[in-house]
C-alpha positions in Angstrom: 0.0 -0.1 0.0 1.3 3.5 -0.8 0.1 6.2 1.2 0.8 9.9 0.6 -0.1 13.4 2.4 -1.7 16.1 0.0 -3.6 19.0 -0.6 -6.8 19.4 -2.6 -8.0 23.1 -2.8 -7.3 24.5 0.7 -7.6 20.9 2.5 -5.2 19.0 3.8 -5.7 15.0 3.6 -4.0 11.5 3.3 -4.7 9.2 0.7 -3.9 5.8 -0.6 -2.4 5.9 -4.1 -4.0 3.8 -6.7 -2.4 3.9 -9.8 -3.2 7.5 -11.2 -5.7 8.4 -8.6 -6.0 8.7 -4.8 -8.2 7.2 -2.1 -9.3 10.0 0.3 -8.5 8.8 3.7 -9.1 12.0 5.0 -13.0 11.8 3.9 -13.4 8.1 4.2 -11.9 7.5 7.9 -11.4 11.3 9.1 -7.7 11.1 9.2 -6.1 13.8 7.2 -2.7 13.3 8.9 -0.2 10.1 8.7 1.1 10.9 12.0 -2.0 10.7 13.7 -3.1 7.7 11.9 -0.2 6.0 12.9 -0.3 6.9 16.5 -3.8 5.8 16.4 -2.7 2.3 15.0 -5.2 2.6 12.2 -2.8 1.9 9.4 -4.9 -1.5 8.8 -8.2 0.3 8.4 -6.4 1.9 5.1 -6.0 -1.5 3.6 -9.7 -2.1 4.1 -10.0 0.9 1.3 -7.5 -0.6 -1.0 -9.3 -1.3 -4.3 -12.2 1.4 -3.8 -12.7 4.1 -6.6 -10.3 6.7 -6.3 -11.5 10.1 -5.2 -9.0 12.2 -7.0 -6.6 12.3 -9.8 -3.0 12.2 -8.8 -2.5 15.4 -11.4 -5.1 17.1 -9.3 -3.5 17.0 -6.0 -0.6 19.0 -4.3 1.9 16.7 -2.4 3.3 17.4 1.0 5.7 15.8 2.7 4.6 12.0 3.5 4.9 13.0 7.2 4.2 16.7 7.5 5.1 17.6 11.3 7.2 14.4 12.3 8.4 15.3 16.1 11.8 13.8 15.1 13.8 13.7 11.9 17.0 12.1 12.1 19.7 11.9 9.6 22.7 9.5 9.1 26.1 10.9 8.0 28.6 9.1 5.9 26.6 5.8 6.1 28.1 4.8 2.8 32.2 3.9 2.6 32.4 5.2 -1.0 30.7 8.5 0.2 32.8 8.5 3.3 36.1 8.3 1.1 35.0 10.6 -1.5 34.2 13.4 1.4 37.8 12.5 3.1 39.6 12.9 -0.4 37.8 16.3 -0.6 39.8 17.3 2.6 37.1 16.9 5.2 38.2 14.3 7.7 35.6 11.4 8.3 37.1 9.0 10.4 35.3 5.6 10.9 33.7 5.1 13.9 32.0 2.5 15.8 28.7 4.4 16.0 26.3 6.2 13.4 26.9 9.9 12.8 23.7 11.5 13.6 22.4 14.9 12.9 18.8 16.3 12.7 16.6 18.3 10.4 13.5 20.6 11.2 10.3 20.1 9.7 10.0 23.3 8.1 12.9 22.3 6.2 11.1 19.6 4.1 9.1 19.8 1.3 7.0 17.1 -0.7 7.1 15.6 -4.5 7.1 18.2 -7.2 7.2 21.0 -4.7 10.1 23.5 -5.3 13.2 23.4 -3.1 14.5 26.7 -2.5 18.2 27.8 -3.2 19.0 30.4 -0.3 20.2 33.9 -1.0 24.0 34.1 -1.0 24.6 30.6 -1.7 26.2 28.7 -4.8 26.6 25.4 -2.8 23.3 24.0 -2.9 23.9 20.2 -3.1 21.8 16.9 -3.7 21.7 13.8 -1.5 19.4 11.0 -2.4 18.4 8.6 0.5 16.1 6.0 1.7 13.7 7.1 4.4 12.5 5.0 7.0 8.8 6.0 8.5 8.5 4.9 12.1 5.0 3.4 12.8 5.2 2.1 16.3 7.4 4.1 18.9 9.5 3.2 21.8 12.7 3.6 23.7 15.7 1.6 23.9 14.4 -0.4 20.9 16.2 -3.8 20.9 18.0 -4.2 17.2 16.2 -7.6 16.7 12.9 -6.3 17.4 13.6 -3.0 15.4 11.9 -3.6 11.8 9.0 -4.2 13.7 8.8 -0.6 14.5 8.8 0.6 10.9 5.7 1.7 9.2 7.4 1.8 5.6 9.6 3.5 3.5 10.1 6.4 1.5 12.4 8.8 -0.7 14.5 11.6 0.8 16.6 14.3 -0.7 18.7 15.8 2.1 19.4 18.9 0.2 22.3 20.7 1.8 24.1 24.0 1.7 27.7 23.3 1.9 29.4 26.5 2.8 27.1 26.4 5.7 27.8 22.9 6.7 31.3 23.2 6.7 31.4 26.6 8.7 32.4 24.4 11.9 32.7 20.9 12.5 29.0 20.9 13.7 27.0 20.7 10.1 23.5 21.1 11.5 23.2 24.7 9.8 24.0 23.5 6.4 21.2 20.8 6.5 18.5 23.4 8.0 17.7 26.1 5.5 13.9 26.4 5.1 12.2 24.2 2.0 15.8 22.7 1.0 15.2 19.2 1.8 12.2 16.6 0.4 10.3 13.5 1.5 8.2 11.3 -0.8 6.3 10.9 -3.0 4.6 8.4 -0.8 5.2 5.8 2.0 5.2 2.1 0.7 4.3 0.0 3.7 6.8 -2.2 5.4 5.0 -5.7 4.3 5.5 -4.5 0.4 9.4 -4.4 1.1 11.0 -7.7 1.4 14.1 -6.6 2.2 15.1 -2.8 2.8 18.9 -3.6 2.5 18.5 -4.8 -1.1 17.0 -1.7 -2.7 18.9 0.1 -5.6 18.9 3.9 -5.0 19.5 6.7 -7.9 20.0 10.2 -7.9 19.4 12.3 -11.6 20.2 15.7 -12.0 18.4 16.9 -15.3 18.3 13.3 -16.1 22.0 12.5 -15.5 22.6 10.0 -13.1 24.9 11.8 -10.2 24.4 9.1 -7.9 23.9 5.3 -7.8 24.1 2.5 -5.3 22.4 -0.5 -3.4 21.3 -0.1 0.3 23.0 -3.2 0.7 26.1 -0.9 1.2 24.8 0.9 4.4 27.6 0.8 6.8 24.9 0.9 9.4 22.0 -1.0 8.6 18.5 0.2 9.6 17.8 -1.9 12.6 21.3 -0.5 14.2 20.2 2.7 13.3 16.7 2.4 15.1 18.3 0.8 18.2 21.1 3.8 18.2 18.8 6.6 18.0 16.0 5.3 20.4 18.4 5.1 22.9 18.6 9.3 23.1 14.9 9.8 22.9 11.6 7.7 22.8 10.7 7.1 19.0 7.4 8.3 18.1 5.1 7.2 15.2 5.8 9.3 12.1 9.3 10.0 12.9 11.7 10.2 10.1 15.2 8.4 9.5 17.1 9.3 6.6 19.6 6.5 6.2 22.5 8.2 4.7 23.7 9.2 0.7 25.8 7.4 -1.7 28.7 8.8 -3.5 28.5 11.4 -6.1 27.6 14.2 -3.9 28.3 17.9 -5.9 30.8 19.2 -3.7 33.1 16.2 -3.9 33.3 16.3 -7.7 35.9 17.8 -9.8 34.4 20.2 -11.2 31.8 20.9 -8.5 28.3 20.3 -9.5 25.4 22.1 -7.5 21.7 22.4 -8.0 20.7 25.8 -9.5 17.2 27.5 -10.4 15.4 25.5 -13.1 17.1 22.1 -12.4 15.2 19.0 -11.6 16.5 16.6 -9.1 15.1 13.2 -8.9 15.8 10.3 -6.3 14.4 7.0 -7.1 14.4 4.0 -4.6 13.5 0.8 -6.1 10.1 -0.6 -5.1 9.3 2.6 -3.7 9.0 5.4 -5.9 10.6 8.8 -7.6 10.7 12.0 -5.6 11.0 14.9 -7.8 11.8 18.6 -7.3 12.7 21.7 -8.9 15.1 24.2 -8.0 14.3 27.9 -7.5 15.8 30.8 -6.0 14.7 32.3 -2.7 12.4 35.1 -3.2 13.9 38.6 -2.5 12.5 40.1 0.6 
């Protein structure tokens, strides 16, 4: 089952994607927000609507981030060996560690599928990072690694758009990862029962139809259960929390010459069995 968060007119809703249509869970079950649906453990009720006649065409909706206002967005840095090496080769130390490198993003930084990503004023280093995102379905604290995948509602695509000069102002990278409207999540959540093994998914990023990143999630240094167990030690995970599992090699700042996203560009992140997240780049509007 594919679940998407969307707007139709002025109304926010949640829907089941069926071919080129959407079954409106908001109008049928009263749930317009995926996070609340997961909190109330009503995911199975959505499955009962599968096969119903769609209420809207995909072309008529506006996509929101799959989870509009997650309590937490955890991101894993340098979680592919080739990416770790390319960062080090660019002169930025990335020592191997025994634990995942975790940073956070704010909900205000994330856009939906087919929504514009905004290059901030004064930067020419807006970089792409295609990733597999994990959406938590059942929360918990100190989740055991062996139990971790049972806490997953499903998977989505993520673009961890980064402002590189701000990221590298200091050793703390949070600033470069948290400009408004620079990342994206979507186009939908594919429920965990439809993903046989999240560690066997091809992932690809394209900039203006040219492949710039390509890998398989089997190459993750820290796998998904390890990441869930680790971050749930910090705070209790909540339904709707998002975990971005890391990006492969090929990022723009590590290339020679460097390659960054500019207004008019289109960036696409495709994860096998999940879908394609597509965004166009615009400049920040003058104040």
